[in-house]
C-alpha positions as CSV (number, residue, x, y, z in Angstrom):
1,M,119.3,132.7,112.7
2,V,117.0,130.5,110.4
3,H,113.3,130.7,110.9
4,D,111.4,127.2,110.6
5,T,108.9,127.5,108.6
6,L,105.8,125.2,107.3
7,G,107.7,124.7,104.3
8,R,111.0,123.6,106.0
9,R,109.2,121.9,108.2
10,L,107.3,119.5,105.5
11,R,110.6,118.8,103.2
12,R,112.3,118.3,106.8
13,L,109.3,115.7,107.6
14,R,109.2,114.1,104.0
15,L,113.0,113.4,104.0
16,A,113.1,111.9,107.6
17,R,110.9,109.6,106.1
18,E,113.0,109.3,103.1
19,M,110.2,110.1,101.0
20,K,110.5,111.4,97.5
21,Q,108.2,114.5,96.4
22,E,106.6,112.5,93.7
23,R,105.5,109.8,96.4
24,V,104.3,112.2,99.2
25,A,102.3,114.4,96.3
26,R,100.2,111.3,94.6
27,R,99.4,110.2,98.3
28,A,98.1,113.5,99.2
29,G,96.3,114.0,95.7
30,I,98.6,117.4,94.9
31,S,100.8,117.6,92.1
32,V,105.1,117.8,92.7
33,S,104.9,121.0,91.3
34,H,102.8,122.1,94.0
35,L,104.4,120.4,96.9
36,S,107.5,121.6,95.7
37,T,105.9,125.2,96.1
38,L,104.6,124.8,99.5
39,E,108.2,123.4,100.3
40,H,110.0,126.4,99.3
41,D,107.4,128.7,101.4
42,L,105.8,130.0,97.4
43,R,102.1,129.1,98.6
44,T,100.3,128.5,101.7
45,P,98.5,125.0,101.5
46,S,94.8,124.9,101.9
47,L,93.6,123.0,104.9
48,H,92.3,120.1,102.8
49,T,95.8,119.7,101.7
50,L,97.6,120.5,104.9
51,V,95.3,117.5,106.5
52,Q,96.3,115.2,103.4
53,L,100.0,116.3,104.0
54,A,99.9,115.6,107.9
55,D,98.3,112.4,107.1
56,V,100.5,111.3,104.4
57,L,103.7,112.1,106.5
58,G,102.1,110.3,109.5
59,E,102.0,113.6,111.9
60,S,99.7,115.7,113.4
61,V,98.4,119.2,112.0
62,V,99.5,120.9,115.0
63,E,102.9,119.1,114.7
64,V,103.0,120.3,110.7
65,L,102.0,123.9,111.7
66,T,104.1,124.3,114.9
67,G,106.6,121.8,114.8
68,V,106.0,121.2,118.4
69,P,104.4,117.4,118.7
70,P,101.2,117.8,120.5
71,Y,102.4,115.9,123.3
72,D,105.3,118.4,124.1
73,R,102.8,121.6,124.4
74,P,102.5,122.8,128.0
75,E,98.6,122.6,127.5
76,A,98.9,118.9,126.7
77,A,100.7,118.6,129.9
78,G,98.0,120.2,132.0
79,R,100.7,123.2,132.2
80,P,99.6,126.7,132.2
81,R,100.9,128.5,128.9
82,A,104.1,130.8,129.1
């Protein structure tokens, strides 16, 4: 079983929006090589970079970190956590 990682989620979100690494990196204020290391899970982004990437990709930080849209989380619907 392949685990969903932060890097894989970043890459999947970028590709779903048909964005090249160059565009995302430029808009997030990081280098293409840094974005590549993040997408390959070789490094972990700083909080600032994570916020910038989420903004560029049009997602919440929660979704980028967890892979679950905020409105699909149990606590968002008033349901208790599992």
